[in-house]
C-alpha positions in Angstrom: -7.8 -8.0 -24.0 -8.9 -5.0 -26.2 -6.3 -2.3 -26.3 -6.1 1.3 -27.6 -2.8 2.9 -28.6 -2.7 6.7 -27.9 0.4 8.5 -29.2 0.8 11.7 -31.3 3.7 10.0 -33.2 2.6 7.8 -36.0 5.8 5.9 -36.2 5.6 5.2 -32.4 2.1 3.8 -32.8 3.2 1.6 -35.8 6.2 0.4 -33.8 4.1 -0.6 -30.8 1.5 -2.3 -33.1 4.2 -4.4 -34.7 5.6 -5.4 -31.3 2.2 -6.4 -30.1 1.6 -8.7 -33.0 3.2 -11.6 -31.2 0.7 -11.4 -28.3 -2.5 -13.1 -29.3 -4.2 -12.0 -26.0 -3.9 -8.3 -27.1 -6.5 -7.1 -29.7 -5.7 -3.6 -30.9 -9.1 -2.0 -31.5 -7.8 1.4 -32.6 -5.2 4.2 -32.5 -5.5 7.9 -31.5 -3.1 10.7 -32.1 -4.4 12.9 -29.3 -6.6 12.9 -26.2 -9.8 14.1 -27.9 -9.6 11.4 -30.5 -8.9 8.9 -27.7 -11.9 9.9 -25.6 -14.2 9.4 -28.6 -12.9 5.9 -29.2 -13.0 5.0 -25.5 -16.6 6.1 -25.2 -17.5 4.0 -28.3 -15.3 1.0 -27.9 -14.8 0.7 -24.1 -11.2 -0.7 -24.3 -9.8 -2.8 -21.4 -6.3 -1.4 -21.8 -4.6 1.9 -22.9 -1.1 2.2 -24.1 -0.8 5.9 -23.3 1.8 8.5 -24.2 2.1 11.2 -21.5 3.3 14.2 -23.5 1.0 15.1 -26.4 -0.1 18.3 -28.1 -3.1 19.7 -26.4 -4.1 17.5 -23.4 -1.5 15.3 -21.8 -2.1 11.7 -21.0 -2.8 12.6 -17.4 -5.4 15.2 -18.5 -7.0 12.6 -20.7 -7.4 10.2 -17.7 -9.0 13.0 -15.6 -11.9 13.1 -18.1 -12.7 9.4 -17.8 -15.3 8.1 -15.3 -14.3 4.5 -15.7 -10.5 4.2 -16.1 -9.2 1.1 -18.0 -5.9 -0.5 -17.2 -3.0 1.8 -18.3 0.5 1.2 -19.5 2.3 4.5 -20.0 4.6 5.0 -23.0 6.9 8.0 -23.2 10.3 9.2 -24.3 10.7 11.5 -21.3 12.3 9.7 -18.4 11.5 12.7 -16.1 7.9 11.4 -16.0 8.9 8.0 -14.7 8.5 8.9 -11.0 5.1 10.5 -11.5 3.9 7.6 -13.6 4.8 5.1 -10.9 3.2 7.4 -8.3 -0.1 7.1 -10.0 0.2 3.3 -9.8 -0.2 2.6 -13.4 0.2 -1.0 -14.5 3.6 -0.3 -16.0 5.8 2.4 -17.6 7.6 1.8 -20.9 10.4 4.2 -22.0 10.7 4.8 -25.8 12.0 3.3 -27.9 10.2 0.4 -26.4 12.3 -2.7 -25.9 10.7 -6.1 -26.7 11.8 -7.5 -23.3 10.3 -4.7 -21.4 7.0 -5.1 -23.3 7.1 -8.8 -22.5 7.4 -7.9 -18.8 4.4 -5.5 -19.1 2.2 -8.1 -20.7 3.2 -10.6 -18.0 2.1 -8.1 -15.3 -1.1 -7.5 -17.2 -1.9 -11.3 -17.3 -1.2 -11.5 -13.6 -3.6 -8.7 -12.9 -6.2 -10.4 -15.1 -5.9 -13.6 -13.2 -6.7 -11.8 -10.0 -9.5 -9.6 -11.2 -12.7 -10.8 -12.6 -13.4 -8.5 -15.6 -16.8 -7.5 -17.0 -17.7 -6.2 -20.5 -20.8 -4.3 -19.7 -20.3 -0.8 -21.0 -23.0 0.7 -18.9 -22.2 -1.1 -15.7 -22.1 0.8 -12.4 -18.7 1.5 -10.9 -18.0 -0.9 -8.0 -15.3 -1.6 -5.5 -13.2 -3.4 -8.1 -13.0 -0.4 -10.4 -10.6 2.6 -10.2 -10.7 6.3 -10.8 -7.9 8.6 -11.8 -7.3 11.6 -9.5 -5.0 14.5 -10.3 -4.2 17.3 -7.8 -1.6 19.7 -8.9 1.5 17.8 -9.8 0.4 14.7 -8.0 -1.9 12.0 -9.5 -3.1 8.6 -8.6 -5.1 5.6 -9.9 -7.3 5.0 -6.9 -9.2 1.7 -6.3 -12.8 2.6 -5.3 -12.5 0.0 -2.6 -10.0 2.4 -0.9 -12.2 5.5 -1.2 -14.0 6.2 2.1 -16.0 9.3 1.2 -16.8 11.6 -1.7 -17.5 15.1 -0.4 -19.1 17.9 -2.5 -17.2 21.2 -2.4 -18.7 23.7 -4.8 -18.1 22.5 -8.3 -15.5 19.9 -7.1 -15.5 16.6 -5.2 -13.1 15.9 -2.4 -11.9 12.2 -2.6 -11.0 10.7 0.8 -8.4 7.8 0.5 -5.5 6.9 2.7 -4.3 10.2 4.1 -5.1 12.1 0.9 -8.0 14.4 0.0 -7.5 15.6 -3.5 -10.2 17.4 -5.5 -11.7 16.3 -8.8 -13.8 18.6 -11.1 -17.1 16.6 -11.1 -20.5 17.0 -9.6 -21.6 14.7 -6.8 -24.9 14.1 -8.6 -23.2 12.9 -11.8 -20.9 10.7 -9.7 -23.8 9.2 -7.7 -25.4 8.1 -11.0 -22.2 6.2 -11.9 -21.6 4.4 -8.6 -23.0 1.0 -7.7 -25.7 1.6 -5.0 -24.8 -1.7 -3.4 -21.4 -0.3 -2.4 -21.9 3.4 -2.2 -24.6 5.4 -0.4 -25.7 9.0 -0.9 -25.8 10.1 2.7 -26.7 13.7 2.0 -26.4 16.5 -0.5 -22.7 16.7 0.4 -21.6 13.1 0.9 -21.4 9.7 -0.7 -20.0 7.0 1.6 -18.4 3.7 0.9 -20.6 1.2 2.8 -17.7 -1.2 3.4 -16.0 1.5 5.5 -18.9 2.0 7.9 -17.9 1.1 11.5 -20.6 2.5 13.8 -24.0 4.2 13.4 -25.5 6.5 16.0 -28.8 8.5 16.2 -28.3 12.2 15.4 -30.3 15.4 15.4 -33.7 15.7 13.7 -34.0 12.0 12.9 -30.7 11.8 11.1 -27.8 9.5 11.7 -24.1 9.9 12.4 -21.9 7.3 10.7 -18.3 6.7 11.9 -16.0 5.2 9.3 -12.9 3.1 9.8 -10.1 5.5 10.2 -12.2 8.0 12.2 -14.0 10.1 9.6 -17.6 10.9 10.5 -20.4 11.6 8.0 -23.9 12.7 8.8 -26.8 10.9 7.1 -29.7 13.3 6.5 -33.1 12.7 7.9 -34.5 12.1 4.4 -31.9 9.3 3.8 -31.8 7.8 7.2 -34.6 5.3 6.7 -33.2 4.1 3.4 -29.7 3.8 5.0 -31.1 1.7 7.9 -32.8 -0.6 5.4 -29.6 -1.0 3.5 -27.6 -1.7 6.6 -30.3 -4.1 7.9 -30.9 -2.1 11.1 
């Protein structure tokens, strides 16, 4: 597994690198001292795993994750215990408190291996985002790693997108057009200028005004499919 270490403290990066030497399954592909450096490396190298400090000069670790379309697996590393609850809330793979203890790192690697056994990974940099992928969503002080399988709808709201999952509807600063280009069309459908729906959540389909369709999703949400998209939607759903 190809890993990137992101930490503004050089000694912390060196310490973690030394600890990881005994794990043959972890290949360290680089180090970054801040979020901007990290984003460049992530775009070029497409790592599978981030060891990510939360508090860094400039952008925080959370702000870095907000900028990524395709979020790798993440193990947070930080000296600030106050961030522990928030880190667990976002459902990161694990959370390591500095100075990192070898036994805790061993536990993290074990969790990582268990996840890898359950998830079939791919190495295609330009692959579309499917149900097995995740996105990072931050809304005020709350933030989450969200599996795309759990996202029912993406809804355009000005320069933002509202993400529907569980009982949450946080906003992300992206355009629906840009997101549509990233998503796997076998799993997500552009229903209209305002909505992208997760096809696996579709429960019922009814005729609607002007040749459009009304789609009801599991959980009760309703999304209108525009007349322009209705024929394509029927074809995809084999209607």
